N, CA, C and O of each residue as an XYZ file, in Angstrom:
744
protein
N      78.386    -62.914     66.868
C      79.416    -62.039     66.370
C      78.973    -60.578     66.436
O      79.728    -59.714     66.882
N      77.744    -60.305     65.990
C      77.223    -58.947     66.039
C      77.132    -58.476     67.480
O      77.424    -57.319     67.784
N      76.732    -59.365     68.354
C      76.589    -59.021     69.761
C      77.942    -58.618     70.356
O      78.020    -57.668     71.136
N      78.987    -59.328     69.995
C      80.331    -59.031     70.494
C      80.782    -57.648     69.998
O      81.369    -56.876     70.756
N      80.503    -57.341     68.718
C      80.860    -56.035     68.152
C      80.135    -54.903     68.866
O      80.722    -53.861     69.156
N      78.862    -55.117     69.143
C      78.082    -54.104     69.855
C      78.636    -53.882     71.256
O      78.749    -52.745     71.715
N      78.979    -54.977     71.932
C      79.528    -54.877     73.284
C      80.841    -54.087     73.258
O      81.071    -53.246     74.127
N      81.694    -54.348     72.279
C      82.973    -53.634     72.161
C      82.738    -52.142     71.956
O      83.400    -51.315     72.582
N      81.802    -51.798     71.085
C      81.481    -50.386     70.840
C      80.974    -49.735     72.117
O      81.375    -48.617     72.442
N      80.099    -50.417     72.843
C      79.551    -49.867     74.086
C      80.656    -49.639     75.115
O      80.658    -48.617     75.802
N      81.588    -50.572     75.227
C      82.687    -50.428     76.196
C      83.585    -49.265     75.811
O      83.967    -48.470     76.669
N      83.930    -49.152     74.528
C      84.787    -48.047     74.065
C      84.090    -46.705     74.304
O      84.728    -45.750     74.748
N      82.804    -46.625     74.017
C      82.064    -45.378     74.237
C      82.040    -45.014     75.714
O      82.253    -43.855     76.068
N      81.784    -45.988     76.577
C      81.751    -45.725     78.023
C      83.111    -45.264     78.525
O      83.194    -44.333     79.327
N      84.180    -45.907     78.060
C      85.526    -45.510     78.494
C      85.863    -44.108     78.000
O      86.500    -43.337     78.717
N      85.444    -43.771     76.786
C      85.698    -42.432     76.256
C      85.027    -41.376     77.119
O      85.605    -40.321     77.380
N      83.811    -41.657     77.559
C      83.096    -40.701     78.402
C      83.757    -40.562     79.764
O      83.792    -39.467     80.326
N      84.280    -41.658     80.301
C      84.944    -41.590     81.606
C      86.263    -40.830     81.503
O      86.611    -40.075     82.411
N      86.988    -41.015     80.426
C      88.282    -40.358     80.267
C      88.142    -38.885     79.919
O      89.048    -38.097     80.187
N      87.032    -38.509     79.333
C      86.805    -37.121     78.952
C      85.536    -36.632     79.629
O      84.464    -36.708     79.029
N      85.617    -36.131     80.864
C      84.419    -35.750     81.605
C      83.662    -34.576     80.994
O      82.498    -34.363     81.332
N      84.296    -33.802     80.095
C      83.588    -32.682     79.488
C      82.708    -33.143     78.327
O      81.971    -32.348     77.744
N      82.794    -34.441     77.997
C      81.971    -34.991     76.927
C      80.499    -34.860     77.315
O      80.115    -35.197     78.435
N      79.689    -34.375     76.398
C      78.263    -34.240     76.679
C      77.467    -35.079     75.694
O      77.961    -35.433     74.623
N      76.260    -35.389     76.053
C      75.403    -36.222     75.208
C      75.119    -35.534     73.884
O      75.063    -34.307     73.807
N      74.943    -36.327     72.857
C      74.609    -35.767     71.555
C      73.121    -35.472     71.502
O      72.296    -36.255     71.973
N      72.797    -34.331     70.921
C      71.407    -33.930     70.784
C      70.885    -34.393     69.428
O      71.602    -35.032     68.658
N      69.633    -34.064     69.149
C      69.054    -34.385     67.859
C      69.975    -33.839     66.771
O      70.554    -32.765     66.931
N      70.109    -34.550     65.700
C      71.005    -34.271     64.570
C      72.472    -34.405     64.944
O      73.335    -33.909     64.220
N      72.772    -35.060     66.051
C      74.148    -35.390     66.389
C      75.003    -34.257     66.909
O      76.217    -34.420     67.032
N      74.420    -33.121     67.216
C      75.211    -32.001     67.713
C      75.444    -32.144     69.211
O      74.535    -32.523     69.949
N      76.649    -31.844     69.659
C      76.982    -31.909     71.074
C      76.265    -30.785     71.816
O      76.135    -29.676     71.297
N      75.805    -31.070     73.020
C      75.104    -30.075     73.830
C      75.987    -28.858     74.075
O      77.198    -28.980     74.261
N      75.366    -27.686     74.073
C      76.068    -26.440     74.333
C      76.349    -26.342     75.826
O      75.452    -26.550     76.643
N      77.583    -26.029     76.183
C      77.973    -25.929     77.590
C      77.731    -24.496     78.057
O      78.163    -23.544     77.407
N      77.039    -24.346     79.182
C      76.768    -23.029     79.735
C      75.567    -23.060     80.653
O      75.107    -24.127     81.060
N      75.054    -21.867     80.979
C      73.919    -21.760     81.897
C      72.928    -20.710     81.414
O      73.289    -19.749     80.734
N      71.663    -20.922     81.786
C      70.608    -19.956     81.478
C      70.631    -18.836     82.505
O      70.959    -19.051     83.672
N      70.280    -17.641     82.055
C      70.207    -16.484     82.947
C      69.036    -15.614     82.501
O      68.791    -15.449     81.306
N      68.312    -15.055     83.485
C      67.228    -14.142     83.132
C      67.730    -12.714     83.170
O      68.549    -12.337     84.008
N      67.213    -11.931     82.235
C      67.455    -10.487     82.203
C      66.080     -9.850     82.115
O      65.508     -9.730     81.031
N      65.554     -9.444     83.258
C      64.176     -8.971     83.299
C      63.257    -10.143     83.019
O      63.248    -11.122     83.765
N      62.485    -10.051     81.946
C      61.582    -11.147     81.580
C      62.144    -11.998     80.444
O      61.459    -12.894     79.950
N      63.369    -11.734     80.030
C      63.987    -12.450     78.902
C      65.039    -13.436     79.392
O      65.669    -13.232     80.430
N      65.219    -14.518     78.620
C      66.230    -15.521     78.924
C      67.412    -15.375     77.989
O      67.240    -15.120     76.797
N      68.627    -15.539     78.529
C      69.852    -15.587     77.741
C      70.630    -16.828     78.169
O      70.320    -17.448     79.187
N      71.637    -17.180     77.386
C      72.459    -18.346     77.695
C      73.916    -17.914     77.675
O      74.397    -17.358     76.687
N      74.618    -18.177     78.785
C      76.015    -17.773     78.915
C      76.926    -18.989     78.845
O      76.625    -20.037     79.417
N      78.060    -18.839     78.128
C      79.035    -19.926     78.126
C      79.796    -19.896     79.447
O      79.535    -19.038     80.289
N      80.731    -20.819     79.637
C      81.452    -20.916     80.912
C      82.291    -19.689     81.229
O      82.625    -19.457     82.391
N      82.638    -18.895     80.211
C      83.413    -17.672     80.433
C      82.504    -16.477     80.718
O      82.989    -15.367     80.937
N      81.171    -16.703     80.715
C      80.223    -15.627     80.991
C      79.801    -14.844     79.762
O      79.132    -13.819     79.888
N      80.177    -15.307     78.570
C      79.797    -14.632     77.326
C      78.392    -15.044     76.908
O      78.034    -16.221     76.967
N      77.602    -14.065     76.487
C      76.251    -14.321     76.013
C      76.341    -14.944     74.614
O      77.021    -14.414     73.735
N      75.652    -16.066     74.417
C      75.667    -16.746     73.126
C      74.501    -16.280     72.266
O      73.544    -15.691     72.769
N      74.587    -16.548     70.955
C      73.463    -16.297     70.062
C      73.425    -17.384     69.000
O      74.378    -18.150     68.856
N      72.329    -17.451     68.260
C      72.142    -18.497     67.258
C      71.582    -19.762     67.887
O      71.011    -19.724     68.977
N      71.750    -20.885     67.193
C      71.219    -22.164     67.662
C      72.097    -22.756     68.751
O      73.322    -22.776     68.630
N      71.466    -23.238     69.813
C      72.172    -23.966     70.873
C      71.391    -25.240     71.179
O      70.220    -25.366     70.821
N      72.047    -26.170     71.837
C      71.408    -27.414     72.270
C      71.495    -27.468     73.785
O      72.570    -27.298     74.360
N      70.344    -27.709     74.437
C      70.310    -27.804     75.894
C      69.382    -28.952     76.269
O      68.240    -29.001     75.814
N      69.861    -29.867     77.091
C      69.079    -31.042     77.515
C      68.460    -31.784     76.326
O      67.322    -32.249     76.400
N      69.219    -31.888     75.234
C      68.772    -32.643     74.074
C      67.824    -31.917     73.150
O      67.383    -32.504     72.162
N      67.487    -30.664     73.423
C      66.577    -29.895     72.582
C      67.286    -28.673     72.012
O      68.242    -28.160     72.592
N      66.794    -28.218     70.861
C      67.338    -27.036     70.193
C      66.598    -25.778     70.653
O      65.389    -25.805     70.883
N      67.332    -24.690     70.783
C      66.796    -23.371     71.127
C      67.487    -22.350     70.230
O      68.592    -22.590     69.745
N      66.828    -21.200     70.010
C      67.431    -20.156     69.184
C      67.532    -18.865     69.988
O      66.553    -18.391     70.565
N      68.746    -18.309     70.009
C      69.019    -17.049     70.704
C      69.233    -15.976     69.648
O      70.037    -16.150     68.732
N      68.513    -14.868     69.779
C      68.563    -13.811     68.769
C      69.971    -13.239     68.605
O      70.668    -13.016     69.595
N      70.395    -12.998     67.355
C      71.758    -12.511     67.106
C      72.017    -11.121     67.694
O      73.137    -10.834     68.115
N      71.000    -10.256     67.730
C      71.223     -8.882     68.174
C      71.464     -8.751     69.674
O      72.233     -7.889     70.099
N      70.816     -9.598     70.489
C      70.991     -9.438     71.942
C      71.097    -10.760     72.706
O      71.225    -10.753     73.930
N      71.046    -11.885     72.004
C      71.203    -13.182     72.655
C      70.003    -13.652     73.450
O      70.112    -14.621     74.202
N      68.842    -12.988     73.306
C      67.665    -13.416     74.067
C      66.976    -14.585     73.366
O      67.038    -14.726     72.145
N      66.324    -15.412     74.166
C      65.642    -16.605     73.689
C      64.474    -16.222     72.793
O      63.645    -15.392     73.168
N      64.407    -16.819     71.619
C      63.323    -16.589     70.668
C      62.212    -17.592     70.932
O      62.476    -18.761     71.216
N      60.967    -17.133     70.837
C      59.806    -18.016     70.880
C      58.920    -17.680     69.691
O      59.053    -16.611     69.094
N      58.025    -18.581     69.350
C      57.120    -18.347     68.227
C      57.762    -18.728     66.900
O      58.702    -19.521     66.848
N      57.230    -18.143     65.827
C      57.710    -18.461     64.484
C      59.092    -17.888     64.236
O      59.397    -16.768     64.647
N      59.920    -18.663     63.563
C      61.258    -18.240     63.138
C      61.421    -18.659     61.686
O      61.223    -19.825     61.344
N      61.786    -17.700     60.825
C      62.092    -18.012     59.437
C      63.565    -17.751     59.234
O      64.070    -16.672     59.546
N      64.251    -18.748     58.707
C      65.690    -18.654     58.512
C      66.039    -19.364     57.206
O      65.684    -20.525     57.004
N      66.735    -18.655     56.328
C      67.122    -19.218     55.024
C      65.922    -19.784     54.269
O      66.019    -20.831     53.629
N      64.782    -19.078     54.349
C      63.588    -19.487     53.628
C      62.821    -20.643     54.247
O      61.825    -21.089     53.676
N      63.251    -21.136     55.390
C      62.585    -22.247     56.077
C      61.948    -21.736     57.362
O      62.488    -20.846     58.020
N      60.792    -22.305     57.718
C      60.081    -21.877     58.926
C      60.184    -22.928     60.018
O      60.195    -24.131     59.756
N      60.258    -22.439     61.253
C      60.359    -23.270     62.451
C      59.435    -22.663     63.494
O      59.053    -21.497     63.384
N      59.070    -23.450     64.514
C      58.296    -22.898     65.624
C      58.979    -23.265     66.929
O      59.273    -24.429     67.200
N      59.223    -22.226     67.734
C      59.871    -22.373     69.037
C      58.793    -22.173     70.093
O      58.142    -21.128     70.125
N      58.604    -23.145     70.938
C      57.473    -23.207     71.859
C      57.242    -21.905     72.627
O      58.169    -21.300     73.166
N      55.981    -21.501     72.656
C      55.563    -20.348     73.456
C      54.954    -20.809     74.776
O      54.496    -19.998     75.581
N      54.959    -22.115     74.981
C      54.423    -22.691     76.220
C      55.214    -22.162     77.408
O      56.445    -22.192     77.402
N      54.520    -21.687     78.409
C      55.176    -21.177     79.607
C      55.735    -22.339     80.413
O      55.078    -23.371     80.558
N      56.942    -22.176     80.936
C      57.542    -23.225     81.758
C      58.853    -23.699     81.183
O      59.527    -22.975     80.451
N      59.209    -24.922     81.522
C      60.536    -25.418     81.178
C      60.740    -25.655     79.686
O      61.881    -25.822     79.254
N      59.680    -25.674     78.887
C      59.841    -25.908     77.455
C      59.760    -24.631     76.628
O      59.728    -24.706     75.400
N      59.726    -23.479     77.253
C      59.697    -22.213     76.535
C      60.867    -22.138     75.568
O      62.017    -22.338     75.957
N      60.570    -21.848     74.303
C      61.614    -21.654     73.306
C      62.148    -22.916     72.664
O      62.988    -22.829     71.768
N      61.700    -24.079     73.083
C      62.186    -25.354     72.526
C      61.686    -25.515     71.093
O      60.515    -25.259     70.813
N      62.569    -25.939     70.182
C      62.200    -26.215     68.799
C      61.230    -27.391     68.769
O      61.513    -28.457     69.316
N      60.080    -27.185     68.123
C      59.063    -28.229     68.072
C      59.213    -29.089     66.823
O      59.737    -28.641     65.804
N      58.744    -30.327     66.919
C      58.745    -31.235     65.780
C      57.474    -32.067     65.832
O      56.767    -32.077     66.840
N      57.191    -32.766     64.735
C      55.978    -33.567     64.662
C      54.753    -32.685     64.460
O      54.874    -31.532     64.044
N      53.578    -33.226     64.755
C      52.325    -32.472     64.601
C      52.140    -31.518     65.771
O      52.290    -31.906     66.930
N      51.813    -30.268     65.462
C      51.627    -29.241     66.494
C      50.436    -28.355     66.131
O      50.317    -27.892     64.997
N      49.558    -28.127     67.105
C      48.459    -27.170     66.928
C      48.962    -25.800     67.363
O      49.433    -25.626     68.487
N      48.857    -24.824     66.454
C      49.306    -23.454     66.719
C      48.250    -22.501     66.166
O      47.902    -22.575     64.987
N      47.745    -21.620     67.000
C      46.736    -20.637     66.591
C      45.543    -21.284     65.878
O      44.987    -20.701     64.947
N      45.150    -22.485     66.312
C      43.978    -23.145     65.759
C      44.229    -24.007     64.533
O      43.318    -24.697     64.077
N      45.439    -23.987     63.987
C      45.788    -24.815     62.832
C      46.780    -25.889     63.257
O      47.542    -25.710     64.208
N      46.758    -27.002     62.541
C      47.673    -28.098     62.835
C      48.774    -28.125     61.770
O      48.490    -28.158     60.573
N      50.018    -28.110     62.215
C      51.186    -28.079     61.330
C      52.050    -29.307     61.592
O      52.052    -29.869     62.687
N      52.787    -29.710     60.547
C      53.740    -30.801     60.728
C      55.156    -30.255     60.558
O      55.487    -29.650     59.538
N      55.990    -30.483     61.584
C      57.396    -30.097     61.560
C      58.223    -31.377     61.485
O      57.978    -32.323     62.233
N      59.183    -31.404     60.599
C      59.965    -32.615     60.352
C      60.521    -33.161     61.665
O      61.179    -32.451     62.426
N      60.239    -34.435     61.907
C      60.629    -35.070     63.171
C      61.801    -36.026     63.002
O      62.357    -36.504     63.990
N      62.184    -36.311     61.754
C      63.309    -37.210     61.521
C      64.585    -36.555     62.017
O      64.776    -35.346     61.882
N      65.442    -37.361     62.586
C      66.690    -36.867     63.174
C      67.724    -36.630     62.072
O      68.629    -37.438     61.863
N      67.568    -35.496     61.368
C      68.509    -35.126     60.315
C      68.620    -33.607     60.259
O      68.097    -32.918     61.135
N      69.288    -33.080     59.247
C      69.529    -31.639     59.163
C      68.248    -30.821     59.024
O      68.269    -29.617     59.279
N      67.137    -31.436     58.629
C      65.871    -30.708     58.474
C      65.003    -30.782     59.731
O      63.862    -30.322     59.714
N      65.515    -31.342     60.802
C      64.748    -31.507     62.038
C      64.084    -30.184     62.436
O      64.748    -29.150     62.505
N      62.769    -30.220     62.698
C      62.028    -29.052     63.151
C      61.552    -28.129     62.049
O      60.839    -27.165     62.330
N      61.920    -28.388     60.810
C      61.521    -27.544     59.685
C      60.047    -27.777     59.363
O      59.578    -28.915     59.377
N      59.310    -26.684     59.071
C      57.901    -26.794     58.704
C      57.782    -27.507     57.362
O      58.437    -27.128     56.392
N      56.945    -28.542     57.311
C      56.686    -29.280     56.081
C      55.563    -28.562     55.349
O      54.520    -28.290     55.943
N      55.756    -28.249     54.069
C      54.744    -27.508     53.314
C      54.429    -28.194     51.989
O      55.270    -28.870     51.396
N      53.189    -27.997     51.545
C      52.764    -28.365     50.209
C      52.928    -29.801     49.782
O      53.676    -30.077     48.845
N      52.263    -30.714     50.430
C      52.330    -32.109     50.005
C      51.850    -33.057     51.073
O      51.157    -32.667     52.012
N      52.234    -34.325     50.915
C      51.859    -35.362     51.886
C      52.972    -35.528     52.908
O      54.144    -35.647     52.552
N      52.593    -35.536     54.179
C      53.545    -35.736     55.271
C      53.987    -37.202     55.290
O      53.356    -38.039     54.644
N      55.051    -37.522     56.013
C      55.499    -38.920     56.073
C      54.418    -39.896     56.544
O      54.457    -41.077     56.198
N      53.449    -39.407     57.334
C      52.379    -40.299     57.799
C      51.124    -40.220     56.921
O      50.072    -40.739     57.294
N      51.236    -39.564     55.741
C      50.177    -39.618     54.742
C      49.128    -38.529     54.760
O      48.166    -38.611     53.995
N      49.265    -37.511     55.597
C      48.298    -36.418     55.623
C      48.750    -35.309     54.677
O      49.940    -35.176     54.391
N      47.798    -34.514     54.193
C      48.107    -33.440     53.255
C      48.170    -32.106     53.986
O      47.334    -31.806     54.838
N      49.186    -31.305     53.633
C      49.303    -29.943     54.159
C      49.383    -28.980     52.979
O      49.859    -29.335     51.901
N      48.908    -27.749     53.202
C      48.920    -26.746     52.136
C      50.273    -26.031     52.068
O      51.212    -26.394     52.777
N      50.360    -25.018     51.212
C      51.629    -24.308     51.018
C      52.060    -23.529     52.258
O      53.225    -23.150     52.377
N      51.123    -23.287     53.188
C      51.460    -22.622     54.454
C      51.775    -23.645     55.543
O      52.063    -23.271     56.680
N      51.722    -24.934     55.205
C      52.047    -25.988     56.167
C      50.883    -26.459     57.013
O      51.064    -27.285     57.907
N      49.675    -25.942     56.742
C      48.503    -26.306     57.550
C      47.883    -27.611     57.052
O      47.764    -27.829     55.846
N      47.488    -28.475     57.989
C      46.813    -29.725     57.663
C      45.508    -29.408     56.950
O      44.751    -28.539     57.381
N      45.249    -30.120     55.855
C      44.022    -29.895     55.096
C      43.177    -31.160     55.054
O      43.675    -32.284     55.124
N      41.898    -30.924     54.937
C      40.936    -32.017     54.767
C      40.037    -31.599     53.604
O      39.413    -30.539     53.649
N      39.972    -32.418     52.579
C      39.216    -32.101     51.358
C      39.656    -30.759     50.770
O      38.826    -30.001     50.266
N      40.953    -30.463     50.832
C      41.517    -29.260     50.228
C      41.379    -27.986     51.046
O      41.795    -26.918     50.595
N      40.798    -28.078     52.249
C      40.589    -26.895     53.091
C      41.381    -27.057     54.387
O      41.353    -28.112     55.019
N      42.087    -25.991     54.770
C      42.856    -26.030     56.022
C      41.906    -26.226     57.200
O      40.911    -25.512     57.329
N      42.216    -27.192     58.053
C      41.394    -27.487     59.231
C      41.714    -26.449     60.303
O      42.876    -26.235     60.648
N      40.655    -25.799     60.831
C      40.828    -24.778     61.863
C      39.935    -25.112     63.047
O      38.749    -25.400     62.884
N      40.520    -25.070     64.248
C      39.751    -25.259     65.477
C      40.067    -24.090     66.402
O      41.153    -24.013     66.977
N      39.115    -23.194     66.534
C      39.303    -21.966     67.299
C      39.851    -22.228     68.700
O      39.292    -23.024     69.455
N      40.946    -21.553     69.036
C      41.528    -21.634     70.371
C      42.374    -22.859     70.637
O      42.868    -23.023     71.752
N      42.559    -23.727     69.652
C      43.298    -24.963     69.893
C      44.799    -24.755     69.714
O      45.244    -24.125     68.755
N      45.567    -25.294     70.655
C      47.025    -25.316     70.538
C      47.722    -24.125     71.146
O      47.136    -23.335     71.886
N      48.997    -24.020     70.809
C      49.818    -22.913     71.300
C      49.469    -21.633     70.564
O      48.980    -21.671     69.435
N      49.718    -20.510     71.197
C      49.568    -19.217     70.553
C      50.923    -18.809     70.001
O      51.947    -19.025     70.650
N      50.942    -18.224     68.817
C      52.216    -17.764     68.265
C      52.642    -16.445     68.896
O      53.786    -16.019     68.735
N      51.728    -15.798     69.613
C      52.043    -14.544     70.292
C      52.851    -14.823     71.545
O      52.558    -15.763     72.284
N      53.870    -14.006     71.786
C      54.733    -14.219     72.945
C      54.101    -13.774     74.255
O      54.568    -14.176     75.321
N      53.057    -12.959     74.208
C      52.484    -12.463     75.455
C      51.076    -12.995     75.703
O      50.328    -12.428     76.500
N      50.711    -14.083     75.025
C      49.383    -14.665     75.199
C      49.540    -16.162     75.405
O      50.334    -16.808     74.721
N      48.791    -16.708     76.338
C      48.766    -18.162     76.494
C      47.333    -18.622     76.322
O      46.401    -17.846     76.534
N      47.151    -19.852     75.946
C      45.812    -20.374     75.753
C      45.455    -21.282     76.916
O      46.178    -22.225     77.239
N      44.327    -20.977     77.534
C      43.850    -21.758     78.664
C      42.420    -22.174     78.352
O      41.560    -21.333     78.087
N      42.178    -23.470     78.386
C      40.839    -24.012     78.121
C      40.263    -23.460     76.825
O      39.072    -23.163     76.744
N      41.122    -23.323     75.800
C      40.660    -22.898     74.491
C      40.484    -21.405     74.330
O      40.024    -20.964     73.276
N      40.829    -20.605     75.327
C      40.676    -19.156     75.217
C      42.023    -18.474     75.398
O      42.827    -18.877     76.239
N      42.262    -17.432     74.598
C      43.494    -16.666     74.745
C      43.343    -15.692     75.902
O      42.276    -15.113     76.104
N      44.428    -15.516     76.665
C      44.431    -14.486     77.701
C      45.866    -14.022     77.897
O      46.798    -14.809     77.732
N      46.058    -12.746     78.249
C      47.414    -12.251     78.467
C      48.086    -12.963     79.632
O      47.425    -13.368     80.588
N      49.401    -13.112     79.547
C      50.174    -13.685     80.642
C      50.423    -12.581     81.658
O      50.926    -11.520     81.289
N      50.085    -12.798     82.934
C      50.324    -11.765     83.935
C      51.816    -11.481     84.075
O      52.637    -12.393     83.976
N      52.163    -10.223     84.305
C      53.578     -9.874     84.462
C      53.971     -9.957     85.925
O      53.119     -9.981     86.813
N      55.278    -10.001     86.163
C      55.795     -9.963     87.522
C      55.958    -11.309     88.186
O      56.504    -11.378     89.287
N      55.506    -12.384     87.561
C      55.643    -13.706     88.161
C      56.979    -14.326     87.825
O      57.801    -13.724     87.135
N      57.189    -15.521     88.313
C      58.416    -16.233     87.969
C      58.067    -17.334     86.990
O      56.943    -17.834     86.964
N      59.050    -17.702     86.186
C      58.865    -18.767     85.221
C      59.933    -19.808     85.445
O      61.064    -19.493     85.815
N      59.566    -21.032     85.222
C      60.536    -22.116     85.325
C      61.005    -22.455     83.928
O      60.198    -22.534     83.002
N      62.304    -22.658     83.765
C      62.832    -22.994     82.454
C      63.993    -23.935     82.626
O      64.975    -23.600     83.290
N      63.897    -25.100     82.040
C      64.993    -26.060     82.108
C      65.370    -26.418     83.536
O      66.534    -26.687     83.832
N      64.368    -26.419     84.430
C      64.646    -26.763     85.815
C      65.110    -25.583     86.642
O      65.407    -25.727     87.828
N      65.175    -24.398     86.012
C      65.591    -23.195     86.732
C      64.417    -22.232     86.760
O      63.586    -22.249     85.852
N      64.334    -21.405     87.770
C      63.269    -20.409     87.784
C      63.892    -19.036     87.883
O      65.013    -18.875     88.365
N      63.160    -18.065     87.425
C      63.708    -16.713     87.437
C      62.649    -15.690     87.247
O      62.941    -14.495     87.231
């Protein structure tokens, strides 16, 4: 009986997608993907809707969340604080630049836990307590061992937008090159 119900739901969902070709896959937290395209402006990325308007705020692209600054619509990377909550948008060069991170992440030598459950708190920095997998983090969200934040010099992503970490050492990103983002380069 359960199997028949599941099959019916699957058929109805498939037919709905065929009848409505503009239907897009749901992203984390159930939000529909933002329709539009990425565009570079110098060294910055923006996202345009189908009418060519520059978007700002949170968008969903290929199942991941990104944040576009309200003042100019450029892609934000690094730390973002919004409504008293902290998030980290990948500074990794390449197709994941600006992607909202979740789970355990090494940033500037510290390990942080960002909520990974698919709910309204997705990507939010977990602070001051035990994480869902039983580890302790301090009030700044850093993993602690025996009450002390664990630090490993050069480990993880850099929170700086113009520095990347290679083999544990920070170095400036050379200018003038091309970057790939979401399968596009610019």
